[in-house]
MDAnalysis code that builds the backbone (N, CA, C; Angstrom):
import MDAnalysis as mda
import numpy as np

u = mda.Universe.empty(354, n_residues=118, atom_resindex=np.repeat(np.arange(118), 3), trajectory=True)
u.add_TopologyAttr("name", ["N", "CA", "C"] * 118)
u.add_TopologyAttr("resid", np.arange(1, 119))
u.add_TopologyAttr("resname", ["UNK", "UNK", "UNK", "UNK", "UNK", "UNK", "UNK", "UNK", "UNK", "UNK", "UNK", "UNK", "UNK", "UNK", "UNK", "UNK", "UNK", "UNK", "UNK", "UNK", "UNK", "UNK", "UNK", "UNK", "UNK", "UNK", "UNK", "UNK", "UNK", "UNK", "UNK", "UNK", "UNK", "UNK", "UNK", "UNK", "UNK", "UNK", "UNK", "UNK", "UNK", "UNK", "UNK", "UNK", "UNK", "UNK", "UNK", "UNK", "UNK", "UNK", "UNK", "UNK", "UNK", "UNK", "UNK", "UNK", "UNK", "UNK", "UNK", "UNK", "UNK", "UNK", "UNK", "UNK", "UNK", "UNK", "UNK", "UNK", "UNK", "UNK", "UNK", "UNK", "UNK", "UNK", "UNK", "UNK", "UNK", "UNK", "UNK", "UNK", "UNK", "UNK", "UNK", "UNK", "UNK", "UNK", "UNK", "UNK", "UNK", "UNK", "UNK", "UNK", "UNK", "UNK", "UNK", "UNK", "UNK", "UNK", "UNK", "UNK", "UNK", "UNK", "UNK", "UNK", "UNK", "UNK", "UNK", "UNK", "UNK", "UNK", "UNK", "UNK", "UNK", "UNK", "UNK", "UNK", "UNK", "UNK"])
u.atoms.positions = np.array([
    [73.913, 116.671, 102.983],
    [74.578, 116.107, 102.053],
    [73.473, 115.247, 101.698],
    [72.776, 115.043, 100.032],
    [71.805, 115.069, 99.811],
    [71.781, 113.191, 99.448],
    [71.141, 112.101, 99.557],
    [71.304, 110.818, 99.591],
    [71.676, 110.430, 97.971],
    [71.185, 111.219, 96.978],
    [71.780, 110.942, 95.639],
    [73.248, 110.910, 96.075],
    [73.892, 112.270, 96.295],
    [75.408, 112.387, 96.508],
    [76.090, 111.512, 96.800],
    [75.285, 110.976, 98.271],
    [76.313, 110.161, 99.365],
    [76.183, 108.764, 98.479],
    [75.114, 108.355, 97.840],
    [75.565, 107.195, 96.957],
    [76.322, 107.500, 95.874],
    [76.651, 108.402, 95.434],
    [77.417, 108.544, 94.546],
    [78.916, 108.143, 94.849],
    [78.755, 108.973, 96.263],
    [80.685, 108.749, 96.694],
    [80.674, 107.320, 96.796],
    [79.815, 106.650, 97.790],
    [79.887, 105.186, 98.048],
    [80.175, 104.315, 96.896],
    [79.598, 104.559, 95.909],
    [79.695, 103.750, 94.564],
    [81.214, 103.799, 94.038],
    [81.622, 105.342, 94.185],
    [83.189, 105.628, 93.388],
    [83.879, 104.901, 94.492],
    [83.835, 105.106, 95.584],
    [84.740, 103.947, 96.877],
    [84.723, 103.158, 96.389],
    [83.786, 102.025, 96.503],
    [83.863, 100.634, 96.180],
    [84.580, 100.634, 94.839],
    [84.171, 101.260, 93.944],
    [84.989, 100.817, 92.369],
    [86.395, 101.313, 92.521],
    [86.781, 102.531, 93.398],
    [88.156, 102.922, 92.994],
    [89.086, 101.847, 93.924],
    [88.592, 101.363, 95.014],
    [89.094, 99.843, 95.703],
    [88.437, 98.682, 95.266],
    [88.440, 98.436, 94.157],
    [88.040, 96.980, 93.559],
    [87.128, 96.116, 94.777],
    [86.206, 96.507, 95.514],
    [85.418, 96.192, 96.174],
    [83.920, 95.672, 95.711],
    [83.334, 94.860, 96.548],
    [82.001, 94.707, 95.931],
    [80.898, 94.811, 96.994],
    [79.959, 96.113, 96.329],
    [79.002, 96.503, 97.383],
    [78.047, 95.494, 97.717],
    [77.942, 94.196, 97.315],
    [77.243, 92.852, 97.735],
    [77.772, 92.034, 98.929],
    [79.286, 92.496, 99.148],
    [79.905, 91.675, 100.329],
    [79.864, 92.477, 101.611],
    [79.339, 92.032, 102.505],
    [79.185, 92.816, 103.689],
    [80.713, 92.915, 104.408],
    [81.560, 92.152, 103.962],
    [82.705, 92.516, 104.956],
    [83.614, 93.625, 104.082],
    [83.490, 94.263, 102.711],
    [83.598, 95.019, 102.195],
    [82.870, 96.403, 102.770],
    [81.838, 96.179, 103.297],
    [80.930, 97.390, 104.114],
    [81.517, 97.571, 105.107],
    [82.428, 96.686, 106.040],
    [83.163, 96.896, 107.473],
    [83.910, 97.669, 107.127],
    [84.780, 97.274, 105.815],
    [86.010, 97.949, 105.255],
    [85.743, 99.652, 105.188],
    [84.720, 99.887, 104.628],
    [84.084, 101.137, 103.838],
    [83.950, 101.754, 105.232],
    [83.101, 101.282, 106.531],
    [82.848, 102.011, 107.533],
    [84.340, 102.328, 108.416],
    [85.103, 101.182, 108.669],
    [86.484, 101.445, 109.201],
    [87.171, 102.694, 108.508],
    [87.213, 102.724, 107.312],
    [87.976, 103.978, 106.881],
    [87.244, 105.006, 107.158],
    [86.273, 105.142, 107.087],
    [85.226, 106.498, 107.247],
    [85.538, 106.650, 108.609],
    [85.947, 105.606, 109.389],
    [86.073, 106.305, 110.858],
    [87.586, 106.682, 111.302],
    [88.425, 106.177, 110.208],
    [89.956, 106.803, 110.456],
    [89.817, 108.233, 109.745],
    [88.967, 108.497, 108.631],
    [88.571, 109.783, 108.236],
    [88.535, 110.651, 109.384],
    [87.308, 110.390, 109.754],
    [86.821, 111.213, 110.869],
    [87.930, 111.589, 111.964],
    [88.871, 110.539, 112.278],
    [89.759, 110.932, 113.419],
    [90.793, 111.659, 112.428],
    [90.891, 111.567, 111.104],
    [92.116, 112.415, 110.874],
    [91.397, 113.820, 110.946],
    [90.223, 114.117, 110.252],
    [89.934, 115.332, 110.311],
    [89.553, 116.112, 111.536],
    [89.166, 115.241, 112.525],
    [88.794, 115.801, 113.815],
    [90.032, 116.214, 114.817],
    [90.861, 114.997, 114.733],
    [92.279, 114.985, 115.420],
    [91.895, 114.918, 117.185],
    [91.519, 113.608, 117.374],
    [91.613, 113.258, 118.807],
    [92.411, 113.814, 119.452],
    [92.677, 113.364, 120.624],
    [93.793, 113.460, 121.842],
    [94.351, 112.250, 121.514],
    [95.821, 112.194, 121.509],
    [96.599, 110.892, 121.412],
    [97.479, 110.872, 123.019],
    [97.339, 109.870, 123.618],
    [98.624, 109.800, 124.800],
    [99.762, 109.588, 124.265],
    [100.719, 110.395, 125.106],
    [102.366, 110.140, 124.746],
    [102.715, 108.622, 125.184],
    [103.360, 108.069, 124.556],
    [103.760, 106.744, 124.335],
    [105.137, 106.994, 125.883],
    [104.892, 105.872, 126.658],
    [105.808, 106.121, 127.585],
    [107.509, 105.921, 127.227],
    [108.008, 106.521, 127.379],
    [109.790, 106.333, 127.531],
    [109.813, 106.911, 126.058],
    [108.923, 107.833, 125.164],
    [109.407, 107.982, 124.180],
    [108.966, 109.334, 123.429],
    [109.130, 109.737, 122.458],
    [108.631, 111.141, 122.191],
    [107.055, 110.798, 121.492],
    [106.344, 111.989, 121.693],
    [104.533, 111.486, 121.258],
    [105.013, 111.406, 119.459],
    [104.063, 110.986, 119.235],
    [104.154, 110.375, 117.660],
    [103.360, 112.012, 117.111],
    [103.929, 112.245, 116.186],
    [103.462, 113.337, 115.246],
    [102.270, 113.325, 114.667],
    [101.482, 113.963, 114.345],
    [100.211, 114.017, 113.278],
    [100.234, 113.280, 112.369],
    [101.581, 113.728, 111.481],
    [101.918, 112.930, 110.260],
    [102.258, 111.615, 110.386],
    [103.251, 111.416, 110.984],
    [103.655, 109.974, 111.378],
    [102.479, 108.860, 111.935],
    [101.580, 109.508, 112.428],
    [100.162, 108.857, 113.201],
    [99.560, 108.483, 111.912],
    [99.077, 109.850, 111.344],
    [98.294, 109.811, 109.850],
    [98.801, 108.691, 109.060],
    [100.135, 108.505, 108.860],
    [101.007, 107.828, 107.919],
    [100.801, 106.217, 108.309],
    [100.985, 105.983, 109.493],
    [101.051, 104.643, 110.224],
    [99.300, 104.165, 109.869],
    [98.374, 105.021, 110.156],
    [96.819, 104.602, 110.131],
    [96.554, 104.199, 108.616],
    [97.287, 105.350, 107.411],
    [97.034, 104.840, 106.303],
    [97.305, 103.532, 105.552],
    [98.890, 103.425, 106.052],
    [99.505, 102.302, 105.551],
    [98.992, 100.964, 106.216],
    [98.554, 101.020, 107.430],
    [97.725, 99.945, 107.937],
    [96.436, 99.604, 107.477],
    [95.645, 100.651, 106.978],
    [94.516, 100.106, 106.376],
    [94.629, 99.791, 105.147],
    [95.570, 100.093, 104.246],
    [95.921, 99.547, 103.216],
    [96.057, 98.270, 102.915],
    [97.195, 97.640, 104.021],
    [97.308, 96.276, 104.478],
    [95.919, 95.414, 104.687],
    [94.984, 96.290, 105.660],
    [93.538, 95.854, 105.900],
    [92.796, 95.411, 104.648],
    [92.965, 96.564, 104.299],
    [91.995, 96.179, 102.820],
    [92.111, 95.428, 101.951],
    [93.598, 95.066, 101.600],
    [94.167, 94.000, 100.755],
    [93.655, 92.786, 101.341],
    [93.525, 92.371, 102.878],
    [93.405, 91.237, 103.447],
    [92.361, 91.718, 103.870],
    [90.982, 91.451, 103.614],
    [89.786, 91.336, 104.505],
    [89.523, 89.925, 105.450],
    [89.041, 90.043, 106.438],
    [88.808, 88.818, 106.851],
    [89.888, 88.324, 108.010],
    [91.165, 88.995, 108.025],
    [92.431, 88.218, 108.688],
    [92.073, 89.045, 109.955],
    [92.740, 88.124, 110.873],
    [92.590, 89.130, 112.162],
    [93.791, 89.464, 112.667],
    [93.618, 90.695, 113.674],
    [94.431, 91.955, 113.801],
    [96.015, 91.158, 113.953],
    [96.424, 90.337, 114.733],
    [97.960, 89.655, 114.813],
    [98.199, 89.532, 113.236],
    [97.608, 88.856, 112.456],
    [98.215, 88.478, 111.288],
    [98.031, 89.553, 110.466],
    [97.386, 90.622, 110.203],
    [97.463, 91.852, 109.591],
    [98.770, 92.878, 109.929],
    [98.978, 92.438, 111.360],
    [99.870, 93.336, 112.043],
    [101.581, 92.559, 111.326],
    [101.520, 91.201, 111.453],
    [102.567, 90.447, 110.864],
    [102.880, 91.145, 109.565],
    [101.605, 90.882, 108.468],
    [102.028, 91.067, 107.378],
    [102.356, 92.558, 107.411],
    [101.974, 93.601, 107.815],
    [102.478, 95.017, 107.720],
    [103.755, 94.896, 108.181],
    [104.053, 94.335, 109.188],
    [105.701, 94.517, 109.796],
    [106.413, 94.034, 108.358],
    [106.027, 93.269, 107.842],
    [106.868, 92.590, 106.982],
    [107.155, 93.569, 105.535],
    [106.002, 93.885, 105.263],
    [106.054, 95.086, 104.127],
    [106.647, 96.365, 104.504],
    [106.564, 97.042, 105.718],
    [107.520, 97.927, 105.755],
    [108.825, 97.972, 106.252],
    [109.173, 96.486, 106.560],
    [110.601, 96.184, 107.021],
    [110.682, 96.288, 108.102],
    [109.885, 96.330, 109.380],
    [109.694, 96.752, 110.894],
    [111.260, 95.847, 111.241],
    [111.658, 96.285, 112.063],
    [112.876, 95.658, 112.930],
    [112.857, 95.611, 114.414],
    [112.214, 96.114, 114.964],
    [111.885, 95.846, 116.379],
    [110.913, 94.579, 116.485],
    [110.343, 94.490, 117.684],
    [109.380, 93.758, 118.022],
    [108.242, 93.770, 117.576],
    [107.570, 92.752, 116.793],
    [106.337, 92.882, 116.208],
    [105.128, 93.309, 117.393],
    [105.344, 92.900, 118.523],
    [104.517, 93.216, 119.406],
    [104.340, 94.650, 119.715],
    [105.345, 95.310, 119.692],
    [105.646, 97.145, 119.593],
    [104.827, 97.526, 118.922],
    [104.730, 96.873, 117.301],
    [104.047, 97.651, 116.187],
    [102.626, 97.449, 116.428],
    [102.466, 95.942, 117.105],
    [100.734, 95.594, 117.323],
    [100.013, 96.939, 118.208],
    [100.969, 97.105, 119.104],
    [100.450, 98.198, 119.956],
    [100.195, 99.654, 119.396],
    [101.321, 100.060, 118.717],
    [101.324, 101.308, 117.892],
    [100.015, 101.270, 117.365],
    [99.625, 100.422, 116.276],
    [98.781, 100.073, 115.179],
    [97.706, 100.473, 116.284],
    [97.041, 99.509, 117.565],
    [96.061, 99.467, 118.293],
    [95.876, 100.894, 118.770],
    [96.945, 101.397, 119.444],
    [96.629, 102.674, 119.870],
    [96.280, 103.763, 118.620],
    [96.842, 103.737, 117.391],
    [96.228, 104.732, 116.671],
    [94.652, 104.448, 116.282],
    [94.522, 103.152, 116.126],
    [93.041, 102.701, 115.800],
    [91.943, 103.405, 116.701],
    [92.293, 102.980, 118.192],
    [91.395, 102.710, 118.957],
    [91.887, 104.135, 119.887],
    [92.567, 104.796, 120.074],
    [92.990, 105.974, 120.896],
    [92.927, 107.205, 119.972],
    [92.632, 107.224, 119.231],
    [92.851, 108.333, 118.276],
    [94.054, 109.326, 117.856],
    [94.096, 110.254, 117.496],
    [95.181, 110.950, 116.877],
    [95.785, 111.789, 118.133],
    [97.207, 112.389, 117.606],
    [97.765, 113.365, 118.591],
    [97.151, 114.751, 118.010],
    [96.919, 115.517, 119.362],
    [96.508, 116.855, 119.316],
    [96.792, 117.763, 118.171],
    [95.827, 118.564, 117.506],
    [96.315, 118.983, 116.440],
    [97.227, 120.497, 116.700],
    [97.777, 120.605, 117.712],
    [98.839, 121.556, 117.823],
    [100.103, 120.937, 117.240],
    [100.414, 119.691, 117.304],
    [101.485, 119.063, 117.005],
    [101.387, 118.762, 115.322],
    [101.849, 119.734, 114.434],
    [101.917, 119.439, 113.313],
    [103.174, 118.445, 112.581],
    [104.149, 118.300, 113.094],
    [105.411, 117.869, 112.486],
    [105.244, 116.516, 112.289],
])
């Protein structure tokens, strides 16, 4: 991709998300979103949760997308605060620590294998 095209898409991304390219925290959001998109496209291996069904590719992608939407709304907040906000928004009824672990796994351990499309 040419440099001009790349800069065009970066400008579009900042404009669409109402972010400021002069703010370093907003660049962190961009980099994180690019990493998430990379993971969604590549489909990294995901460990089956103990005592439960493996998360499907669609469910995993939805969890990442929803959490990143919350993280983009609240830049600079710590992970625990973001998970609490996320739990309130989606009406999570179980332990918040479980959701925190699921989000952590989704962010740092990758996606389920591409063979599971459900």
